[in-house]
Structures are given as structure tokens and as C-alpha cells.
C-alpha positions in Angstrom: 193.8 163.8 234.0 194.1 167.0 232.3 194.1 170.6 233.3 190.4 172.4 232.7 192.3 174.4 230.6 193.6 171.6 228.1 190.4 169.9 228.0 188.4 173.2 227.2 191.0 174.0 224.5 190.8 170.1 223.0 186.9 170.6 222.7 187.0 174.4 221.1 189.3 172.4 218.4 186.7 169.7 218.0 183.7 172.4 217.8 186.2 174.4 214.7 186.6 171.1 213.0 182.9 170.2 213.9 181.3 173.6 212.5 183.8 173.5 209.2 181.6 171.8 207.4 178.6 174.3 208.2 181.0 177.3 207.8 180.3 180.1 205.1 181.5 178.0 202.3 179.5 175.0 203.2 180.5 171.5 202.6 183.6 170.9 200.6 182.4 169.7 197.2 179.1 169.1 197.5 177.6 169.0 194.0 175.1 171.3 192.9 171.6 169.5 192.3 169.3 170.7 189.7 166.0 170.3 188.6 166.1 171.4 184.6 162.4 171.1 184.0 161.9 174.5 186.6 165.6 175.8 186.5 165.4 175.2 190.1 169.2 174.3 191.6 171.0 173.9 194.9 173.9 172.6 196.6 172.7 170.0 199.4 174.8 168.9 202.3 177.4 166.3 201.1 176.4 163.4 203.1 172.6 163.5 202.3 170.9 161.5 200.2 168.5 162.7 197.7 164.8 161.3 197.6 162.1 161.3 195.0 159.3 163.1 195.9 155.5 163.3 194.5 153.0 165.7 193.6 154.3 169.3 193.6 157.7 168.5 195.2 160.9 168.6 192.8 163.5 167.1 194.8 164.3 166.3 198.5 167.3 165.4 200.5 167.5 163.6 203.8 170.3 164.0 206.3 171.1 162.2 209.5 168.4 160.9 212.2 167.8 162.9 215.3 165.1 161.3 218.2 163.7 158.8 215.2 163.5 161.7 212.8 165.3 162.4 209.4 166.7 165.7 209.1 165.3 166.9 205.8 164.3 169.4 203.2 162.3 169.4 200.2 161.9 171.7 197.5 158.1 172.4 195.7 157.0 174.3 192.6 153.7 175.2 192.1 151.3 177.7 191.0 151.3 181.1 192.7 147.9 181.4 191.6 148.3 185.3 191.0 149.3 185.8 194.7 152.4 188.4 195.3 155.4 186.7 197.4 154.0 188.1 200.7 150.3 186.5 200.2 151.8 183.5 199.1 153.7 183.0 202.1 150.6 183.9 204.1 148.7 181.4 202.2 151.0 178.7 202.9 151.3 179.7 206.9 147.8 179.4 207.0 147.6 176.1 205.1 150.5 175.0 208.2 148.7 176.3 210.7 145.4 174.3 210.1 147.3 171.1 209.1 150.2 170.4 211.8 149.3 169.8 215.5 150.4 173.1 217.9 151.6 174.5 214.8 153.2 178.1 215.9 155.0 181.0 213.9 157.8 182.0 215.5 160.5 183.9 213.4 159.7 185.8 209.8 162.2 188.1 207.6 163.3 188.2 204.2 166.3 187.5 202.3 168.3 187.9 199.0 169.5 184.2 197.7 171.3 184.6 194.0 169.7 187.9 193.5 166.1 187.1 194.1 164.2 188.4 197.1 162.8 185.2 199.5 160.4 185.4 202.2 161.5 183.7 205.5 159.4 181.8 207.7 160.1 179.6 210.6 157.6 177.7 212.8 157.6 175.0 215.7 155.0 172.3 215.1 154.4 168.7 216.7 154.7 165.6 214.8 153.2 163.1 216.8 155.2 163.3 219.9 157.9 164.9 218.2 158.2 169.0 219.0 160.1 169.9 215.1 161.0 173.2 213.8 160.9 174.4 210.5 163.1 177.1 208.0 161.1 177.8 205.1 161.8 180.1 202.4 159.1 181.4 199.2 159.8 182.9 196.1 158.5 184.1 192.9 159.2 183.4 189.7 156.9 184.2 186.8 153.5 182.4 187.8 155.5 179.7 189.7 156.2 179.7 193.4 159.3 177.7 194.5 159.2 176.9 198.5 162.3 175.5 200.3 161.6 174.0 203.6 164.0 172.4 205.9 162.6 170.5 208.8 164.5 169.3 212.5 164.0 168.0 215.7 163.2 171.4 217.9 166.2 170.5 220.1 168.6 170.7 217.6 167.4 173.3 215.4 170.2 175.7 216.8 173.2 173.0 216.0 171.7 172.7 212.3 170.4 176.2 211.3 174.0 177.2 209.9 173.9 174.4 207.6 170.4 175.1 206.7 171.0 178.9 206.3 174.1 177.9 204.1 172.4 175.5 202.2 169.1 177.7 201.4 171.7 180.1 200.3 173.0 178.2 197.3 169.4 178.3 196.1 169.3 179.1 192.5 165.9 180.0 190.3 167.2 180.8 186.5 165.0 181.9 183.8 161.9 180.6 183.5 162.6 177.4 180.9 
């Protein structure tokens, strides 16, 4: 049996290696995903799989399954309807509160990403019996609103948050094509 100090050192080293992919530089060699029609691009986690989306969704990525739920994020682009950033985020939040079980906004703030101001919201809700937490970012470019939404089981949100934030910080909205 190893002494506690040695086991703690090994555990700390293992956690440092595991967290390396979630650090400030993100996953090594992750390719930037682009949507040329909207000028949007982002660097997804390297091991995640790109998904085709319908409607306003322009891209989505699926990661590992946790509690039978695929950790994922999606990007949607839609008309801002003349709303400013704050009003648009409020409208989306209200719609989600009406459409998701046990919806509760738990965090709000702003982020500057790629030189652009983004509204950041995070909420808890239920999908069936599963408690879920999301992390959303909104920005307005011209008359278009960009919505970036990450969703993970609530019990692992803290573990995934550094990776989700790293990914969000790679988002770029180029001048309207």
C-alpha cells in the first residue's frame, strides 16, 4: 500500500493531465468549424462529433454521454427582430422558462469574445428525470442574433464548465457576409 502523500501526488498529477485538455489553450490541434453563410466559427472540443441541425441551428457538436445524456452544444442564428442584446436574451429566457420543466435562471453576466459583447446566461431545468444545466451566450450582429448553447447533466456542470467556456471563447462572428 502506498503512503497517503504518494497517492495524493499521483491523483494530483492525474487530474492535472486530465485538465490539460480543458486549459486556457484548449484541446490541442482542434480544427476551427466554420459556417460560411453566417460568418460564424468556433473551435469545438477535439473528440466531439459535428451534428447536422434543422431550423435556425447552423451547427452542433456532441460529446461524451453522462447519465445517458450526450453533452452537447449548438449554434443558432435567427433574426434579432429589432431587439437589442439584452431584450433578445430576455425573450429567449422567457421562452425557455415556458417550454422547459423546472426552469430556473441561476446566472447572468456578460463576456467579450472576439472583440464582441456577448450576454451569458445559465439555467437549470429538467429533461424527463434528468437535471440539466446549460450555459448560453448571445450576441447581435447587424439584424442577426447568434445563440450558442451548451447543455450538460447538472451534476457534472462544474467539471465541464472550463471546457465549455474555453470553447465559447473561440467563437467568432465575422462581418455579415
